[in-house]
N, C-alpha and C positions, 0 to 999 in steps of 0.2 A: 504494500500500500504506500509506504514512504517513497519507494522508487517511482511509482506512477505519479505521485504528487510532485516530486522533484523534477521528473521529466516534463511534466505539464508546465511547471513554472519556468523551466529553462526554455521550452519552446515558446511560451508566451512572451518572454522578454527578448529572445534572440530573433524571432521572425521579423519584427519591424526593423531590427538593425540589419538583417540580411537583405531586405528588399531595398534596392537602391532607389531613393526618392530624391527628386530634384527639389531644391529649396523653392518655396512659394515666394513669388514676387510681392513686395509690399505694395499696398494700395496707396493712392494719393493721400487719403485721409490718415493712414498709418504713418506715412512719411512726415506729414505736417504735424501730427501729434508728437511724434518722436523728435522732430525739429524743435518744437516748443519746449520739450523736456531738456534737450541739449542746450538750448539758449538759456534756460533757467539754471542748468548746471554751471554754465560759463559765468553767469551773473553771480551765482553763489560763490564760485572760486574767486572772482574778482572782489567780492565783498569781504571774503576772508583775508585777502591781501590788504585791502584798505584798512580793516580793523586791526590787523596784527602786525603790519609792516609800516612803520612811520615814514619811510622814504619812498614807498610805492606811489606812483602816480599813474592814473589811467591815461594811456596815450591812444590817440586816434590815428588810424592809417589814412593817409591822403591818397587819392581824393575820396571824400565821403560821398556816398550815394544816399542822399536824404530821402527817406520814405516815411510818410505819415502812417499812423495806425488807421484801422478801419473806422468808418463812421458807424455809430450804433443806431440801429433801427428799433423802435419800440412798437410792438404789435398791439392790436386791440385787446388781446387776452393778457396784457402786461408782460409778456415774455419779450426777451430782447434777442437780436440777431446781429451779426457783424455784416456790414455791407462791403464785401470784397470777394473777389474770385480766388480760387485755389492758387492761381499764378501770382496774384498780388500778395497773398499770404506768404507764399514761398519766397518771393522777392524780398519782402520785409525781413523774414528769418535769415535769408542769405546775408544781408548786411549786418544783422545782429551777430551772427556767427563769425563773420569776417572780422569785424571790429573787436569782438571778444577774444578771438584767437590771437589777434595782433597784440592786444593788451596783455594777455597771459604770456605770450612769447617774449614780450619786451621786458618782463620781470626777470631779473637774474636769480631770483630766489624762489624756486618751485615749492609749492605747498601741497597739502594733502589731496585736494580734489582736482588739481591742475591736470594730471595725466588723464583722468577720466573725461574731464571737460574737453580737453584738446583732442583726444581720440574721437569722441562723439562728434565734435565740430567738424573734424576732417572727414569723418565718414558720411555725415548727413549733408554737408554743404553741396557736393556734386548732385546728390539726389534732389535737393531743393532747386538747384540750378536747372536741372532737367525739367522739373514741373513748371518753373517760371518760363523757360524757353519754349516749352510746348504751348503755353498760354499766349505768349507774345514773341513769335519768331522775329529775328532781325534786330531785337533791342540790345542796347549796350548794357553791360554790367562790368563790375570790377572783380577780378579773380582774387584768390587768397593772398597773392603777392602784391595786390594793388594795381595790377596792370589792366588796362582797358581790353575788353573782349566783347564779342557780339554773338548773340544766339544765332544758330544756323537758320537760314530761310527754309521754309517748307518745300 
C-alpha cells in the first residue's frame, strides 16, 4: 500500500515537470500591473536612500520626457476610472522606471532593495516600451541610457 501511494505521489509531481510547457505570455494588463509594482519598488528604494543617506540626492536623467498622470473620471455610481489608454499608461511607467533606474545607479552606495528594484526596472521597461509603441507607432521616446529612439512604424 505504501509503495502504491509513493508511486502515485511521484507520478503526480513528476508528470507536469516532464511535459515541456512553453511559458505563457503576459497580458497587457499583467505587464502594466507589474510595471506599477516595479515603479513602486524603485520609489521605495529611493526613499530608503533619502532617509538613510544624508549625501544622497535624486538626480534626473536628461532629457526628461514629461508625462502627466491620467485624468480621473467620476461615474454616476460614484466609482472612478482613469482616462488613459494602455499605451499612455505604459509610456508614463517607462519614464518613471527610466528616471528611477538612473537615480539608483547614480548612488554609489547600494542599499537593501536596490538590486530588486533595478532588476525589475530593467526587465519591465522593454515590455512597457512595446505596449507604448504598439499604441503609438513612430513616436519618440528616450531609452534607458537617455538616448532618443523612435517606435517602429507599423
